[in-house]
C-alpha positions in Angstrom: 10.6 47.8 -42.2 8.4 48.8 -45.3 8.4 45.1 -46.4 6.3 44.3 -43.1 4.5 47.3 -42.7 2.9 46.2 -46.3 2.6 42.2 -45.4 0.6 43.2 -42.0 -1.7 45.4 -44.0 -2.7 42.6 -46.7 -3.0 40.2 -43.9 -5.8 42.7 -42.1 -7.2 42.8 -46.0 -7.5 38.8 -46.2 -8.9 38.3 -42.9 -11.6 40.8 -43.5 -12.3 39.1 -46.8 -12.5 35.8 -45.0 -14.9 37.3 -42.0 -17.4 38.6 -44.7 -16.6 34.8 -46.9 -18.0 32.6 -43.7 -21.3 34.9 -43.2 -22.2 35.3 -46.7 -22.3 31.5 -46.9 -23.7 30.9 -43.2 -19.8 29.5 -42.0 -19.4 32.4 -39.1 -20.6 30.5 -36.6 -18.4 27.3 -37.0 -15.8 29.5 -37.4 -16.9 31.8 -34.2 -17.2 27.7 -32.1 -14.1 26.7 -33.4 -12.4 30.2 -32.3 -13.6 29.4 -28.7 -12.2 25.8 -28.3 -8.8 27.5 -29.3 -8.9 29.7 -26.8 -9.7 27.4 -24.1 -7.2 25.0 -25.2 -4.8 28.1 -25.5 -5.7 28.8 -21.5 -5.0 25.2 -20.7 -1.4 25.0 -22.2 -0.7 28.8 -20.4 -1.8 26.9 -17.4 -0.1 23.9 -17.0 3.0 26.4 -18.0 2.9 28.7 -15.4 2.1 25.5 -13.0 5.7 23.7 -14.2 7.5 27.1 -14.1 6.4 27.6 -10.9 7.3 23.8 -9.9 11.0 24.5 -11.7 11.4 28.2 -9.9 10.5 26.5 -6.4 13.3 23.6 -7.3 15.9 25.9 -8.3 15.3 28.6 -5.1 15.8 25.0 -3.2 19.4 24.8 -4.9 20.2 28.0 -4.3 19.4 28.1 -1.2 21.6 25.1 -0.1 24.3 26.4 -2.5 24.6 29.4 -0.4 24.5 27.5 3.0 27.2 25.8 1.9 29.5 28.3 1.3 28.5 31.1 3.5 32.1 32.3 2.8 32.2 32.2 -0.5 33.4 35.0 -2.5 30.0 35.6 -4.3 28.4 36.5 -0.9 30.5 39.3 0.0 29.2 42.5 -0.6 29.6 44.4 -3.5 31.7 47.1 -2.4 34.0 44.7 -0.5 34.3 42.4 -3.1 35.6 46.0 -5.1 38.0 46.8 -2.6 39.9 42.9 -3.1 39.5 43.0 -6.9 41.6 46.1 -6.5 43.8 45.1 -4.0 44.7 41.8 -6.1 44.7 43.8 -9.6 47.5 46.8 -7.5 49.4 43.5 -6.0 50.0 41.6 -9.4 51.4 45.3 -11.2 53.2 46.0 -7.8 54.6 42.0 -8.6 55.2 42.6 -12.2 57.5 45.7 -11.4 59.6 44.1 -8.9 60.1 41.5 -11.5 61.5 44.0 -14.1 63.1 45.8 -11.6 65.0 42.8 -10.7 65.8 41.7 -14.0 67.9 44.6 -14.1 69.6 44.1 -11.2 70.6 40.4 -10.8 72.8 38.0 -12.7 71.1 36.3 -15.2 71.4 32.7 -13.8 69.2 33.8 -10.6 66.4 35.5 -12.5 64.4 32.2 -12.9 64.8 31.8 -9.4 63.9 35.1 -8.0 60.8 35.0 -10.0 59.8 31.4 -8.8 60.0 32.6 -5.1 58.6 36.2 -5.8 55.2 34.3 -7.2 55.1 31.4 -4.3 55.0 33.8 -1.7 52.1 36.1 -3.3 50.8 32.1 -4.4 47.2 32.8 -2.2 46.5 36.3 -4.7 46.6 34.8 -8.2 44.8 32.0 -9.8 46.5 29.3 -12.8 45.1 31.8 -15.7 46.9 34.8 -13.7 50.5 33.3 -13.4 50.4 31.9 -16.9 51.2 35.7 -17.3 54.1 35.8 -16.6 55.0 32.5 -18.6 56.0 34.1 -22.1 56.3 31.8 -25.2 56.9 28.7 -23.1 54.8 26.3 -26.0 56.9 27.6 -29.0 60.0 26.5 -27.1 58.5 23.5 -25.9 57.4 21.4 -28.6 58.6 18.5 -28.6 58.0 17.0 -31.9 59.8 20.4 -33.7 62.0 21.8 -30.5 64.4 24.2 -32.2 67.4 23.6 -29.6 71.1 23.3 -30.6 71.9 19.6 -30.8 71.3 17.4 -33.9 68.9 15.0 -32.7 68.2 13.5 -35.8 72.0 12.8 -36.9 72.1 14.4 -39.9 75.5 16.2 -39.1 78.3 13.9 -40.9 81.9 14.5 -41.6 82.5 17.6 -43.2 84.1 18.4 -46.4 87.2 21.2 -46.2 86.9 24.4 -47.9 89.2 27.7 -46.9 91.4 26.6 -44.3 93.6 29.7 -44.8 93.6 32.2 -41.9 94.6 36.1 -41.3 96.5 34.8 -38.3 98.2 31.3 -37.6 95.3 29.0 -35.9 97.7 27.4 -33.9 97.7 30.8 -32.1 94.1 31.2 -32.0 93.0 27.7 -30.4 94.1 24.2 -30.2 92.7 20.6 -30.2 92.8 20.3 -26.3 91.0 24.3 -26.2 88.2 23.2 -28.7 87.7 20.1 -26.4 87.3 21.7 -23.9 85.1 24.8 -25.1 82.4 22.0 -26.3 82.5 20.6 -22.8 81.6 23.6 -20.9 78.9 24.6 -23.3 77.1 21.3 -22.7 78.0 21.8 -19.0 76.4 24.9 -18.9 73.2 24.2 -20.4 72.7 20.6 -18.5 73.1 23.3 -15.2 71.4 26.1 -16.6 74.2 28.0 -16.1 73.0 31.3 -18.1 76.2 33.4 -16.5 79.3 31.6 -17.4 77.4 30.6 -20.7 77.7 35.2 -21.0 81.3 34.7 -21.0 81.9 32.6 -24.1 78.6 32.3 -26.0 77.6 35.3 -28.7 74.9 37.8 -27.1 72.2 37.0 -30.2 73.1 32.9 -29.9 72.5 33.2 -25.6 69.5 35.3 -26.0 67.8 32.3 -28.2 69.1 29.5 -26.1 68.5 31.3 -23.2 64.6 31.6 -24.0 64.2 27.8 -24.1 66.4 26.9 -21.2 64.3 29.5 -19.1 60.7 27.6 -20.9 62.6 24.1 -19.5 63.2 25.3 -15.9 59.2 26.4 -15.8 58.2 23.2 -16.8 60.6 21.5 -15.4 62.4 19.7 -17.9 65.7 17.8 -17.0 68.6 18.3 -19.8 70.3 15.1 -19.0 74.4 14.7 -21.2 75.7 11.9 -20.9 79.3 10.3 -22.1 80.4 14.2 -21.7 83.4 13.1 -19.2 84.3 11.0 -22.7 88.0 11.2 -24.1 87.2 9.9 -27.5 86.3 13.0 -29.3 87.8 13.9 -32.3 87.9 17.1 -33.3 88.3 18.6 -37.3 88.5 22.0 -38.4 86.8 22.3 -42.1 86.5 25.8 -42.6 87.6 29.0 -41.8 86.0 32.4 -42.6 87.8 35.3 -42.7 86.1 39.0 -42.8 86.9 42.2 -42.9 84.4 44.9 -42.1 84.1 48.9 -41.9 81.5 49.7 -39.1 80.6 46.0 -38.5 80.7 45.0 -34.5 80.6 41.7 -32.7 77.5 42.5 -31.2 74.8 41.9 -33.9 72.4 43.6 -32.3 74.6 47.3 -33.2 74.8 46.5 -36.8 72.4 47.9 -39.7 70.4 45.3 -42.0 72.6 44.4 -45.0 71.2 46.9 -47.1 73.6 49.1 -45.3 76.8 47.6 -46.6 78.9 46.6 -49.5 79.6 43.1 -49.4 81.7 41.2 -51.9 84.4 38.4 -51.5 87.8 39.3 -51.8 91.4 38.6 -50.7 93.5 40.2 -47.4 97.3 39.8 -47.6 97.1 39.4 -51.1 96.6 35.7 -51.0 93.7 35.2 -48.0 90.0 34.8 -49.0 88.0 37.2 -47.1 84.7 38.5 -47.3 84.8 42.1 -47.1 81.9 43.9 -45.1 81.7 47.8 -45.6 79.2 50.2 -44.5 77.8 52.6 -47.7 78.1 55.5 -45.5 81.2 55.6 -43.1 80.7 58.0 -40.1 83.5 60.2 -39.4 85.4 57.9 -36.6 84.1 54.4 -38.0 86.0 51.5 -37.2 87.4 48.8 -39.2 88.0 45.4 -38.0 89.3 42.1 -38.7 87.1 38.6 -38.0 87.9 34.9 -38.0 85.2 32.3 -38.1 86.4 29.2 -37.2 84.0 25.5 -38.4 84.7 22.9 -36.2 83.6 19.2 -36.0 83.1 17.1 -33.1 82.8 13.3 -33.6 81.9 11.5 -30.1 79.7 8.9 -28.2 78.1 12.3 -26.2 74.3 12.2 -26.3 71.2 14.3 -25.1 68.1 13.3 -23.4 65.1 16.0 -22.7 63.4 14.6 -20.0 59.9 16.1 -18.9 60.2 15.0 -14.5 56.4 15.3 -14.3 54.8 13.7 -17.3 57.5 11.4 -17.9 58.0 12.0 -21.4 61.6 11.9 -23.2 63.2 13.8 -26.4 66.8 11.9 -27.2 69.1 11.7 -29.7 70.1 8.4 -32.0 72.6 7.4 -29.1 70.4 7.8 -26.0 67.7 5.9 -28.3 70.9 3.1 -29.2 70.0 3.7 -32.7 73.6 5.4 -33.3 77.4 4.9 -31.3 78.8 7.8 -32.1 77.8 11.2 -34.1 79.1 14.8 -35.2 78.4 18.4 -34.1 79.4 21.8 -35.4 80.2 24.1 -33.6 81.8 27.6 -34.9 83.6 30.1 -33.1 84.4 33.6 -33.5 87.2 36.0 -33.0 88.1 39.9 -33.0 91.8 40.0 -34.4 92.7 43.9 -34.5 90.1 47.3 -34.7 91.8 50.4 -35.7 90.0 53.7 -37.5 89.5 53.5 -40.7 90.1 57.1 -41.4 93.7 57.2 -40.3 94.1 53.7 -42.6 93.1 55.4 -45.9 95.3 59.0 -45.3 98.6 56.5 -44.5 97.7 54.1 -47.3 97.9 51.5 -45.4 95.7 48.4 -45.6 94.7 47.1 -42.2 95.4 43.4 -43.3 98.9 44.8 -43.7 98.8 45.5 -39.8 97.0 42.0 -39.0 99.9 40.7 -41.1 102.2 42.2 -38.5 100.7 41.5 -35.6 100.5 37.3 -36.7 104.6 37.7 -36.2 104.6 40.3 -33.2 102.4 40.8 -30.0 103.2 44.7 -30.3 101.9 45.6 -33.4 103.0 49.1 -32.3 106.2 48.6 -32.9 105.9 48.0 -36.8 103.4 50.4 -37.6 101.5 53.5 -36.8 98.2 54.1 -36.8 96.0 55.7 -34.5 93.4 53.6 -32.3 95.2 50.5 -33.6 94.1 47.4 -31.0 95.5 44.0 -30.9 93.2 40.9 -29.9 94.9 38.4 -31.2 96.5 37.3 -28.0 93.5 37.4 -25.8 91.4 34.5 -25.1 87.9 36.5 -26.3 86.8 33.7 -28.8 82.8 33.4 -29.1 80.5 30.5 -29.7 77.7 32.2 -32.3 76.5 28.8 -33.7 75.7 25.2 -33.2 74.4 22.5 -35.1 73.2 24.7 -37.2 70.8 26.4 -35.1 71.5 30.1 -35.4 71.8 29.3 -39.3 75.6 30.9 -39.1 74.4 33.5 -37.0 76.3 36.2 -39.4 77.6 39.3 -38.2 74.9 41.5 -40.5 71.2 40.1 -41.8 68.5 41.0 -44.7 66.5 42.4 -41.4 67.6 43.9 -38.4 67.2 41.9 -35.1 64.6 42.8 -32.8 64.3 39.6 -30.3 
């Protein structure tokens, strides 16, 4: 600011000096004449600008009048007080609809949620414009990038026949699953995905896996994406058990959300029953009523000609695997099944100098573990049909019971 004032003062001084120079050299007269011409020219330009501005203003008023006549019932013509009332009503209606949806979300089965939400939006469709409706659709772009779509299916045919590793289990495998049961679980899983049957999926898919899968399926429903499995009824499915992972856990639940981060546990590889390899996950700070559990995870490989096509029914675009594109005749797909075998009070095990793995050994040979051991709160799940799918084609990266960071998704 101070620099501007100084420059202005210097300008005044320079102008005074110029005036003095013209007078002293008999040039002031000519400068005055030139100044008059400039003033006249400026007035002429101002007159032309005024005329042009007036003409444009008249044209604008004509156009505006025509628009007003054409749109007499337009919202722009509503008095301010009426417009304010209408906006408030729409805002209240939107809040009521969102609150109703949130309330219904906890009351209705998962597979009906999407259907009911669509009805609610359509019934109030006259209130909301397109941009407002998009508020109710979250993360759909994230889950519908066809080029980089994360989905529990190997579209690229990367999976190959897996090399066998440990096949020793804390319980005889045939008491858990057989080839026929494995194929049945696979077909049921694919059928439920194809039908968007969230309720049925919830009966045999682990919760964390189900949440991630449901997000993608719901986004596909909103975008009218059709999921089509071909050859799903085929009898030519080869099943191979290529890995068994036994887990001895203390303070580790099957519901991953209830577990702490991996830093809260001591994790190491050891044995149960002195010869069965197992991963040990033991909580560092054990609570008085902490439970000890043994899990078994079965890694299965399926070779078949089942193919998957994702079809955008509105845009006509497709995402297909190699079989659907006639680039292959068979593909391998992997599935991990998890089963809780037994749980009991960890403190009682230590007090009785009895290991849970010995209890499991008894369970493997009897349906009634209490006939052999006396441990408080002992529960035997070996004979129950409680298998859960925890991963398919590496979608969940193995879906470990405990992870580095807590699950907040």
